C-alpha positions in Angstrom: 91.3 141.9 124.0 89.7 139.0 125.7 91.4 135.6 125.4 91.1 132.3 127.1 92.9 132.5 130.5 94.6 129.1 129.8 96.2 130.4 126.6 98.1 133.2 128.3 101.8 132.9 128.9 102.9 131.8 132.4 104.6 135.1 133.1 101.3 137.0 132.6 100.5 139.3 135.5 97.5 138.4 137.6 95.3 140.1 140.1 93.2 138.0 142.5 90.0 139.3 144.1 88.6 137.1 146.8 84.9 137.4 147.7 83.7 137.3 151.3 81.0 134.8 150.2 80.4 132.4 147.4 78.7 133.6 144.3 75.5 132.0 143.1 75.4 130.3 139.7 73.3 133.2 138.3 75.8 135.8 139.7 78.7 133.9 138.1 76.9 134.1 134.7 76.3 137.8 135.2 79.8 138.6 136.5 81.3 136.5 133.6 79.3 138.5 131.1 80.4 141.8 132.7 84.1 140.6 132.8 83.8 139.7 129.1 82.7 143.2 128.2 85.2 144.9 130.5 88.2 142.9 129.3 87.3 143.1 125.6 87.4 146.9 126.0 90.3 147.2 128.4 93.1 149.3 127.0 96.3 151.1 128.0 96.8 154.4 126.2 94.5 153.1 123.4 96.3 149.8 122.9 94.4 146.5 123.6 95.4 144.5 126.6 95.5 140.8 126.0 93.7 139.5 129.0 91.7 136.7 130.4 90.0 135.7 133.6 88.6 132.8 135.6 86.3 132.5 138.5 87.6 129.8 140.9 85.6 128.0 143.6 82.7 130.4 143.0 84.7 132.9 145.2 87.8 134.2 143.5 88.0 136.4 140.4 91.4 136.0 138.8 92.3 138.5 136.0 95.5 137.8 133.9 97.3 140.2 131.6 99.9 139.2 129.0 102.4 142.0 129.6 104.6 140.8 126.7 102.2 142.5 124.4 101.2 145.7 126.3 101.8 146.6 130.0 99.0 147.9 132.2 99.3 151.6 133.0 98.1 153.5 136.0 95.0 154.4 134.2 94.2 150.9 133.0 94.8 149.5 136.5 92.6 152.2 137.9 89.9 151.2 135.4 90.1 147.5 136.6 89.9 148.6 140.2 86.8 150.7 139.5 85.3 147.8 137.6 85.8 145.5 140.7 84.4 148.2 143.0 81.3 148.3 140.8 81.0 144.5 141.1 81.2 144.9 144.9 78.3 147.4 144.8 76.2 145.4 142.3 76.5 142.1 144.2 76.9 143.4 147.8 80.2 141.5 148.2 83.6 142.5 149.4 86.4 141.8 146.8 89.1 144.4 147.8 89.8 143.8 151.5 93.2 142.2 151.7 93.0 141.8 155.5 91.0 138.6 155.2 92.1 135.0 154.7 90.5 132.3 152.7 91.4 128.6 153.4 90.0 125.2 152.8 88.0 123.3 155.4 87.5 120.0 153.7 85.7 120.7 150.5 84.5 124.1 151.6 86.2 127.5 151.4 86.3 129.5 154.6 86.8 133.2 154.8 87.9 134.9 158.0 89.3 138.3 159.0 93.0 138.1 159.5 92.7 138.7 163.3 90.3 135.8 163.6 92.7 133.6 161.5 95.5 134.5 163.9 93.4 133.5 166.9 92.5 130.2 165.2 96.2 129.5 164.6 97.0 130.1 168.3 94.1 127.8 169.3 95.4 125.2 166.8 92.1 125.4 164.8 94.2 125.8 161.7 97.7 124.3 161.3 100.6 124.5 158.9 98.9 121.9 156.8 95.8 123.9 156.4 95.4 124.8 152.7 95.4 128.6 152.3 95.1 130.8 149.3 98.1 132.9 148.7 96.6 135.9 146.9 100.0 137.6 146.8 101.1 135.5 143.8 101.9 137.8 140.8 101.8 135.7 137.7 100.1 132.6 136.2 103.1 130.4 136.9 103.0 131.3 140.6 99.2 131.0 140.6 99.5 127.5 139.3 102.2 126.4 141.7 101.8 128.6 144.9 98.3 129.8 145.1 96.8 126.9 147.0 99.4 125.8 149.5 99.8 124.6 153.0 99.9 127.5 155.4 103.5 126.7 156.4 104.6 127.4 152.8 102.9 130.8 152.6 103.0 134.2 154.3 100.4 132.8 156.6 103.1 130.8 158.4 104.0 133.8 160.5 100.8 133.2 162.5 101.5 129.5 163.2 103.4 128.6 166.4 
């Protein structure tokens, strides 16, 4: 059951998929349409899952699920992963690789492999004040408060000297 992301409870579980490039406006329209269909039909053992999504900075797909109504099962999570994998194929984009880091460079979003981010930290090209995206947040409340944070407040801090 598709609902507006902003109407979901703050304890709703989220999954964040970061793209290795920005989506075009046309791609965002197409992906949104596909997300509408997927989420409207997303179920767990035949029960509707109250879910919403948002596409942020033309680069992040955030799916939220109100687990107070129904909890995602292994099969429903598998279905969402397969859906995301199909988007990767359809748009020739990487959404599943967790070994990459996205961060802000002024108004732009940069995307680097983790090893390159580590090197940049050593070279002081990024600092503790660099705004990073902590895609490990698990619910809407954490997403709102701790998704875009200075690197020193995130798991990224381990790479800063």
